N, C-alpha and C positions, 0 to 999 in steps of 0.2 A: 504493500500500500504506500510505503514511504516514497518510492520512486515515481509514483503516479501523481503525487500532489504538486510538485513544482510546475509541470506543464499546465495543469489545470489552473493553478494560481496565476501563471503568466497570461493565460487566455483571459481569465476574469479581469486582470489588471488592464490588459489591452482594450477590452470592451468598456471598461469603466471610464477611460479618458474621453472618448466621444460622447458617452452618456452624460457626463458632467458638463462638457462643453455645451451640449444642447440645453441642459438645465439652466445655464447662465445666459444663453443667447436667444432662445426661441420662446415667445410668449404664446400661450393658448388661451382661449376664452375662459374666464373664471365663472363658469356656470355649470350647475348639475354635478353629478358624481361620476366617477370612473366606472364604466360598464364592464361587465365580465367578458364580453366579446372583445373589447379593445385590449384587455389584459391578456387574454388568450393569444390574440394576434401578436402582441409584443413579446410574449414568452416564446412563441414559435419562431419569430424572427431572431430573437436572441439565441435560441438553440441552434438555428441554422448557421448564423454567423460564428458562433462558438465552435461548431463542428468544422467549418472551413478553416478557422484559425488554428485549431488543434492539428489538423492534417498538414497545414503549412509549416507548423513547428516540428513536424516529424513524428507525431504520435501515431500509433497504429489505429486502425479504423474503430475497433471495439472501444478502446479507452477514450478516443475522441468523442464517440457517440455517447458514452456514459457521462462524460464531462458536460457535453452539450445538454443532455437531459437534466442533469443536476442544476445547471445554471438557469435553464428555462423554468424548471419547476419552482425555483426559489422565488421567482417573480409572482407566481400564482399563490404561493404560501403567504405573501405579504398583502394580498389584495384586501382582506377584511380591514386591515389597519390603514390602508391607503385609499379608501373610498373617496375621500375629499380631495385627493391629489389628481393631477393629470398624469399621463403615462410616462412623461419624462422623469417625474419624481419617483415613481414606482421603480423604474429601471435603475436610476442612479442610486437609490436607497438599497435595493436588493443586491446590486453588484458590489457596492461598497461593503456591505455586511459579508458577502461571499468572500471577498478578498481578505478581510480581517480574519474570518473564521478559518479559511484555508491556511493562512500564514500561521496562526496560532496552533492549529492542528498539526501542521508539518513540524514546527520546531518543538512542539510538545512531544510528538512521537519520537523525534530524534533524541530528545533528552532522556527518554525512558528506555529506548531500545539500543542505543549506542552507549557503551560504557567506557568513557575515557578516564575514569578515576573518580573517587569520592569527592574530592575538592572541586573538580570541574563540574561534576554532576550537580553538586549543591549550588554553585554559583549560577550555572545555567538554569536551574530550576527557579532560583530567585529572579533571574532576568525574565523568565517566562511569566512568572506571576506579575511582575511589573508591567509587562506587555499586555497582559489580560486587563489589568487595571486601566492602562491608557486607552485600550480599546473601548472599555465601558464609557470612559469620559468622552472619547471621540464619537461614540454613538449618540450621546446626548447633544453634542454640537451638531452632528449630522442631521438629527431629527429636526432641530430648530431650523436649520438651513433649508432642508427640503420642504418642511411644513410651510415656510413663508414664500419660497420661490415657486412652488408647484401647486399651491392650493387653488382649487377651483370653486370651493364653496366655503364661505366664512360663516361660522355659527356665533362667534363672539359678538357682543353688542354692548355699546355702539362702537363702530370702527372709528368714527370721527366725532368731535364735539359739535353740538348744535343747540339751538334754542328749543325749549320745550314749552310752548304756550299752554297755559292752563294747568300745568303741573304744580304741585306743592313746592313752595319756596321756603325751605327751613331756615331758621336763624342759625348763623354760622359764627363761631368764635375762632378768629384767625390768630395763631400763636407764632410769635417771632422770637426765637431764642437767640441771644447774643452773648458773646464773650470776647472781650478785648478787641472789639470791632471799631474801625474808624467811624466816628460819629456822623461824618458827612455822608458816608455810604449807607448807614442805617436810615438816616433821615430821607435820603433819596428813595430808598425802598418803601418807606412809609408814605411818602408823597404819592407814589404810584398806587399803593393800596387804597388810599383815600379816593382815588378816581374810579374805583370799581363800580360797574353798572349793576348794582344790587342794593336793595333797600332794607336788608335785615342782617346786619353783621356788626361785629365789634372787632377791635384789634387789641391784643395783649402782647406787650413787649416784655419779655422776661430776661433780664440781664443776670447772667450766671457768674458770680464771683469775680467780676472785673474790679481790680483794686484801685486803678487810677481814676479818680472822679472826673478828670478831664475827658475821659472817653465816654462815660455814661451820663454825666450831667447835661450836656447839650441835647441828648436824646430825650431825657426827662423833660427839659424845658419845651421841646417841640411837642411832645405828647400832651402836655398840659394845656395846649392851645385848642384841643379838639375834644368834643364830646364823643364818647364811644371809643376812645383810645386810652388805654391804661398802661402805665409804665411801672414795672416792679423790679426793684434791685435786690437781689439775694446775695447776702454776704455770708461766707463760711457755710454755704449750703451744700449738703452731700449729694452724691448721685450724678454730678456733672450735668450734661444736657438732659438726660432722662429725668434726673431729680428735679430740675427746673420745670420741665414739661409736666411732671406729675403735680407739682405745686400749682401750676397754672389751671389744672382741672378744678381746684378748689376756689378759684377766683372768677370762673366764667359766669356770664349772665345766666340766670336760671332758665331763660327761654332757649338756651343753646341745645340744638339737636345734632349739629355737625361741627366737628373740630377740623380746622385746616392748619397745615404747617407750611410756613414760608421762611426760607433762610434769609439772613440779614442782608444779603447782597443781590437779591432777585428783583427784577423789574417785572411786575405782574401785569398781564393783559387785562383790560377793563372787563372783558366778558368771561373771565375765569369762573366766577361763582355763578353767573347767570346760566352758563352752559352745563356746569357740573353738579352744583348743589341739588337741582331738581331730580337727579338720578337716584337720590335716596328715597324717592317716593316708593320704590320697590323695597319693602321691609326686609328682604333677604340680603340686601347690599350692605356690607360693613365698611368697605373702603373703595375709594375711587382714586386711581393714580394717573397723573398725566406725565408726559416725558419731562425729564430735567434737561434744560437747554442752556446755552451759553452765548454770551455776547463778546465782542472784541476778539473774535477768533481768527479773523482774516488779516491780522497785522503782520504775520510772518509765516514762513513755511512750517516752523515748529508748532505754532498754535493751530494751524490748519490741520496738521496730522493729529494733534492731540484732540481736537474737536471731533474729527471723524472716528478716532478710536473710541470715544465715549458713546458714539451713536449705536454701536452694535447691540448693547443690551436693550435699549428701548425700541430700536428698529427691527430686531430679530427675536431676541429671547422673550421680551414681554408680549409681543404680538402673538408668538406661538403659544405661550403659556396661557394667554387669555382665552384661547379656544377651548381649553379644558379647565377653566376656572382655577388656574394655577399661577396667576400673576402675583407679584409681591407689592407690598406697600413700601415705596422707596423714600418716604419722608417728605422732603420739600416738594411743593406743588401737588400735594395729595390731600384728600379729604377723608375723614373717618367718622363713622356714626358715634356720637358721644356715649350713648347708652352701651353700645358694644364695647367701647374702649374701657369704660368703667367696669363692666361685667367681666371682662377678660383679666382684670387686675392692673390695668394701667400700663405705663411704660416700664419695662423691666430694666433695672439699673445695673444688673450684672453684665449685660451685653452691650458692646460698643456699637453694634448695628441694631439698635433697638427697634427701628422701624420695620425691617425685614422680619425680625423675630416676632413682632406683634402680629403681622399679617398671617404668619404660620399658625399662631394660636387662634386667631379668628376663624381661619378655615377649618381647623380641628373642631371648633364649636359649631360648625355647620353653616356659617355665613358664606356669602359670596363676595368676591373681590372683582374689580372691574378696571381694565386698562383702557384709557381713552387715547386714541392715536393722533393726538394733536398737541403741539407745544403751546403753553399759556404763560410762560415766563422764562426769563433768561438771567443767569447768574454769571459769576466770575470763575473761570477755571484756575487751577493752581498755577501760580506765576513763576515757579521754579521747578525744575525736575526733581529736586530733593523734596520739595513739598508734595509733589505728585507721588513720590515713593512713600512718604508717610501716610498719605491718604489711602493708597493701595494696600499698605500694611494693615491699616485699620479695617478696611473692607474685608480683607482675607481673614484676619484674626477673628473678626466678628462672625464671619461665615462659618468658621470652624467651631466657634463657641455654640452657634445655633445647632450645628450638626452633632456636637457632643451632647447637647442637652436633649435633642429631640429625635435622635437617629432611630430609636426603637419605634416611634410612631410613624416613621417614614417607610418602614419595611412593608412588603405586601401583607395584607391581612384583611379580615372582615371589618366593616365599619361598626363602631361601638358608640355608646353615648359620649364617651370621653374623646373619641377620635372619629369624626365623621368624614374624614378626607377620602376621596376616591383614589383608585389606583393611579390614575393619571396625575392627580395633584401630588401624591406622594413621590411619584417618579420625578416630577418637575423640581420639587424642593430637594430631594435626595441627590439628584445629579447636579443641581445647582451648587450644593455644598461640596460634593466630590470634585467638581471641576477646579476648585481652588488648589487641589493637590497636583494639578498638571505640571506646574513648574518645578515642584519638588521631584516629581518623577523624571522631569527633564534633567535635573541636576544629578540624579542617580544614574541616568543613562550616560551622562558625560563621564562619570566615574568608570562605567563599564567600557566605554569607548577608549578612554585613556589606558585602562588596564589591557585591553585587547591590543592597542597600538604598541605598548611597551613589550608585551609578550611576542608580538610579531617581529619587533626590531631586535630584541635580545635573543630570540631563538630558543627560549626556554620551553618548559612544558606547557601544555594547554591550560589556560586560565579559565576562559569561558568558551562557549562554542564559537567557532570561526566559520562564517559564511563566505562563500566564494561564488564565482561564476555569475550566471544570469540571475540567480536568486538575490545575491547581494546587491547587484546594480538595480534590480527591480525595487529592492528596499529603499535605496537612495532615491530613485525616481518617485516612489510613492510619498516619501517625506517631503520632497520638494513640490510635488503635485499638491499635497495637502496645504502647503503654504500658499501656493498660487491660487488655490480655491478660496482660501480665506481672504486673500487680497481682492479677488474678483467679487466676493460677496460684499465687502465693504464698499467697493466702488458702485456696485449695482444698487445697494440699498440707500446709500447716503448721497450719491451723485458726485462723489469725489473724483478727482483726476487719478489716473493710474499712479502718478508720482505720490500724491497725497495718500492714496490707499496703501501703497507700499510703505510709506512712512508711518502710517497708523499701525500696520502689522509690526514694523520695527520697534515701535514703542512697547507693544506687548512683549516682544522678546527682551527689550531692555529692562523691563520690570521683573524679569524672571527670577533673579536672585532675591529680590525683595519679597516676592510672593512665596518663593520656596521657603525662605526663613520664617515668614509669618505663619505659613501652614504648619511647619514643624513645631514652632513655639505654641501654636494653637492646640496641638496634640499633647504636648508634654507639660504645659503650664496653664494655670487658671488665670494668671495675671500677665498681661502683655507688657513688654517693654518697647516703647516706641523708638523709631529710628532717630538717630542723631542728625540734626541739620547743622553743619559746621558754621561757627560764627565767622563772618567775613567783614573785614575792615576795609572801607573804601570800595573801589570797583573790583569785582571778582577777577581772578586770574586763572590761568590754566591749572596751577597747582591746587587752587580751591576746588576746581572740578574733579581733579584726581582724588583729592582727599575726601570729597563727598561721595565718590563712587569707587573707593579703593578695592573692595572685594570684587566688583565687576571688572575692574581694570586688570587685576591679577588673574582672574579666571579667564578673561579674554586672551591674555598673554600666553597662559598655559595651553589653552586649546589651539591657538594659532601656531605656536611653536611646535606642538605635537603634530598638528596637521601637516606642517612643512616637513617635519622629520619622516613621518610614516609615508607621506606622499612621495617623497624622493627615494626612499630606501625600501619601501614595502611592496613593490610590485603592483599588480592590478588590484589585489585585495587592499593593499595599503592606500591606493588612490581613493577607493570607495570609502574607507574609514576616514581618510583625510577630508573628504567632502562633508561628511557628517560632523566631524570635529570643527571644521571651518564654519559650518552653519551655526553651531553652538557658540563658537568664539565670536563671530560677528554679532550675534545677538547680545552677548555680554558687552562687547565693545560699544554698542549703540547707547549704553547708559551714559558714559562720559561725553559721547558725541552729542546726545540730546541735551545733556546738562549744559554744555557750552552753547548749543543753539538757543536754549531758553534764555540764557543770560544775555546773549547778543540780540535778542528780539527787541524791536522797538515797540513801546507800549504808549497808550495815552498817558497824560501827565499824572492823573490820579492813581492809575494802576502802577505806574513807574515808581511813585513814592511808596506805595504799599509794598512793592517788591523790595525796595531798599530797606524797608523796616524788617522784612523777613530775613534779609541778609544779615542784619545787625543783631538779630535775636538768636540766642541759643535755645534749642528745644530740648526736651528730655533726652538724656543720653543713654545709649545702650552700654552695658558693661564693656570696658575696653578689652578685657581678657577674651570675651567671646569673639570680637572681631579679630583680635590678634591671633587667636587659635585658627580661625579660618584662613588668615593670610599665611600662617606658618604651614598649614596643610597644603594649600595651593602651591606655596613656594617649594615644598618638598617634591611635589609632583613635577614642577617645572625643572628642578634639578635633575630628576630622573630622566626627563625627556632629553635634556642636554647630554646626559651620559649615553643615552640611546643613540644619539646622533653620531657619536664616535665609535659605537660598538659595531662589530662585524655582524653582517646579516646572517641569521640562522636559516637553515634550509632543511627542516624536518621533512622527510619523505612520507607524508601522511595525507590521506584524503581529507577534504573539508566538507562541511555541510553545503549542499548544493552540488557536489560531485556525487551524484546519487548512487551509482553502482559501487564506487569505492567505499562509500560510507557504510554500505551494507556488509562489506567484506572485511574492513580493517578498522582499527580503533583510530579515530581522528585526534589531531592535536592542533592547536592554533589559538586564534584570538576571538574577536567579538564583533558585534554589529549593533546598529540602531534598529528599533522596531519599525514596522511599517505603518503604525498608526499615525494619523495626522496630528500636527501640533495644535494645542489648544488655541483657538482663534481669539479668545477674548474673555473679558471679565463677566462675571455674573453680577448680581446686585450688591448694594452696600450702602454705606453712609453717604450723605450728600457730598458730591465732588467739590463743592465750593468752600468747604470748611478751611479756615485759615489754620496753619500749623500751630499757632499759639493757642488754639482751642483744645488741642489734644492734652489730656491729662498725662501725668507722668507714668501712670500705669493703668491698665484696663480696669474699669470699675468692677470690684469684686462682688458687689451686691450689698455690702454693709451700709446701713443707713444711719441717720442721726437718731438721737434719743428725742423724746418728746420736748425736752427743754431747748432744743436747737431752734432758733428763730431767725428769719431773714430780716435784712434791712430793707424796708419798703418805702415807696414814695407816695402811695395812694391810701394806705391804711396801716396803722402801726401794728395791728394784729391780724393774722389770717383768720378767715371765717371758719375754716375747718382744717386743722393741721393734718397733713397727710401722715398716715401711720407708716413708720419705717422702723422695723426691728433691727437688731444688731446681727441677726443671723445671716451670714453671707451665702447660704446655700441657694443656688439658682432655682431649685425646685419650689421655693416659696417666694414668688414674686411679690413686689410691693403692691399693696392694695391702697390706691389713693382714696381720699375722701370723695364720696359720691355727691355731697351737697354742693351748692353753688350760692353765689350771692351777687347782687347787682354791683356794678362798678360805681365809684363815687360820682361819675359823670354819666348818668343813663343816657341812652341814645335816642330818646323820644320815639321809639318804634322803628327807626330807620337805620341807615348806616352811619358811620362816624361823620360828625359835622364840626365845622369850625366853631369854637366857643364864641359867644356873643360878648 
């Protein structure tokens, strides 16, 4: 059986390329469902083409026919799940799954049937398990991609925001959390919110532990000019942003039916509430999320590619998940039913991505969530690459926190009173959490690649399986093809140029070390340590860029040096390994390159001043020993690579995986390869991208709250109406229960929206 798999894998990979090209280039009418007759015709054509390709590759007629039947039948097997897609999506999906399963089957059989030794078998088995995990992650991304590009019938509602004449218009309490924000920026946000075309809302500005009165006093003075606008300053208040939002629940107007979250840097469109608040007329709807969008993104090539890199989640993931009621609540520019929020226990203070965690709890309670596919507000993107890294670290660490807390409820199983999520909803949230581990898997693959390269150069015993011939180069092609597919998806969904789409993909690669570290720390620790943003005096220089991206720079150097060494001295197999190492190395190298590009980008005057403040501030620092250990480890591998450059080339006379007949007769020796799974194209959900790095706490909130004696410093009322209950127990399983009561603000809004005080 082992020798029959590589030709079949090659045929499936050959057919996959045109199928994916068709998926990205040809549009079909989006109406109706895929008929069984069309699916049978597609399966027949696929089998015929596969038969011809197999014969051309030298297969005997029987094996070629069996392979053709297998590939054709796989299309029909997926028909029940693909009824809402067109035939392009069905073919692309089925063939991609075929390629992945054939690859995993082949290398799995090789691992258990060929016995090169206990050490090699162990490492090869670990590599195979890693490949299976990456395949599962890739399936999640693939489903979203096909689901959006090939869908003929949309069930999610509504697709776009619109007016709803005659619908109920609930009273909305808009909460604006702030922390160390420039007052002029917050005031500009509030001015836009005062222009909302809606007659039943209030605004609560909750300043969370800003020490400098020069930052919050001007905002307080502005708020006091308007009825229906309340400013609350919380000093020494626990729980960070979540704690502040929980306190805001005790200060809402008692008429409040819907709570809205708007970050302090967002410019909100006037029809935001008029379009979206009436959607809560459906009592089953717990939250409505609109896309998070950004302004001032076209000022440079760096900010263009950053803008398009953000678009993936709301353009692809949310749209797909909304079809199965699996969308997330992303925080800013979202609305949530007040009664459901209180019933669920409020904002959990143990999780740094409290918004996404809340939506999971609401879906478990049986509520529905809704994604509206239209932008209603624009904020500010991170102004430096180092700030972007801190933001992505928080997103990833928070995503792992959610997965650790809720993973049992995301496994397949029957619906219960405590967990009413459907299988599709569980899949969406489970895969969304697992996808954060993609970059950690990539780092582990880099280790396997370097080990294989060293083994190949030094001519020692077999370390892990060594692929060769057509199978190895097919693996390289599939990795690069997966990257090209991700780039094409960004271009197609966002309208980016090819250059900007390539840059967006490069940003995902550049953040790989950051996400890998965050996912690992999320697994082994309950409290996160945020990344250090080096303090910069004056204008940034190249050494500041290197210092801020030291681990990535060292990792890039190692990978590129090893790629050069093995490419020159490793023969054909070495060239293939060199390509994979170079791919990883360039990804790491893009971190300092993007850092420098961000620094050199011209910005409007207000954002330029804000960026200079970011340069001047030192954020929470990671332990120096941890970073030093990483540098030491990478340096050791680099030294080994330089030794390999001068070492004689070994020439063990052994067959390699891919040399099918030899592998069945002799024990192989050799190196290693990269898996065929595509690279993770992008991020899942998380905290609002516009968060200033100075808002980040020194460590992830552990859930410990204040005692009853803790009191905030307020500007509108010296005592809270209902103090939120926060115990000292840090266990995440016991979320904070906010006070369910409310009270009118000191400046009631006379039945309408906020108005200028007379």
